[in-house]
C-alpha positions in Angstrom: 6.6 -8.0 14.6 4.7 -4.9 13.7 2.1 -5.5 11.0 0.4 -2.1 10.7 0.9 1.4 12.1 -1.6 4.3 12.0 -0.4 7.8 13.0 -2.7 10.7 13.5 -1.8 14.4 14.3 1.8 13.8 15.0 4.3 16.2 13.5 3.8 16.1 9.7 1.4 13.1 9.8 -2.3 14.1 9.8 -3.5 10.6 9.1 -0.9 8.1 8.0 -1.4 4.3 7.6 1.6 2.0 7.0 1.6 -1.7 6.4 4.8 -3.7 6.9 5.9 -6.9 5.2 7.5 -9.8 7.1 11.3 -9.3 7.3 13.1 -6.1 6.9 11.3 -2.9 5.9 12.9 0.4 5.0 11.4 3.9 5.3 13.0 6.3 2.8 12.2 9.8 1.7 13.5 13.3 1.3 14.5 15.4 4.3 11.7 16.8 6.5 9.0 14.4 5.1 8.2 12.6 8.4 10.6 9.6 8.6 11.7 10.5 12.2 8.1 11.2 13.2 7.3 7.6 12.4 10.1 6.4 14.7 9.0 8.9 17.4 5.5 7.6 17.1 6.6 4.0 17.6 8.7 5.1 20.6 5.8 7.0 22.1 3.5 3.9 21.7 6.1 1.6 23.4 7.4 3.9 26.2 4.9 6.8 26.4 7.7 9.1 25.5 8.1 11.8 24.2 5.4 13.7 26.0 3.7 17.0 25.3 2.5 19.2 22.5 5.8 19.8 20.6 5.0 16.6 18.6 1.4 17.5 17.9 0.5 18.3 14.3 0.2 22.0 13.6 -3.6 21.6 12.9 -4.1 20.3 16.5 -6.4 17.4 17.3 -6.1 14.2 19.2 -2.7 12.6 18.8 -3.0 8.8 18.2 -0.7 6.0 17.4 -2.2 2.5 16.7 0.1 -0.4 16.3 -1.1 -3.8 15.2 1.2 -6.7 15.8 1.2 -9.9 13.7 -0.2 -11.9 16.6 -3.3 -9.6 16.6 -2.4 -7.5 19.6 -3.3 -3.8 19.2 -1.4 -1.1 21.1 -3.1 2.3 21.2 -1.6 5.5 22.5 -3.6 8.7 22.4 -3.8 12.1 24.0 -6.7 14.4 24.6 -7.3 17.3 22.2 -5.1 20.3 22.8 -6.6 23.2 24.7 
């Protein structure tokens, strides 16, 4: 299970930190507030997809997703800074 998620420079997330509780967690919010970006970040961390700059935050910078699992395993995906 996912315990923590940190998202940097992906779509509307400049530096977002989420902590999940055991069981079912819901992500709710108004339209265009970054809910899908959270799912895209998890997908990127698991499968290295989607690729490319279209998902980079408009301010640029290194894209990074850090996922901490409840067994202590840390999965880190990151890109180099945009050119």
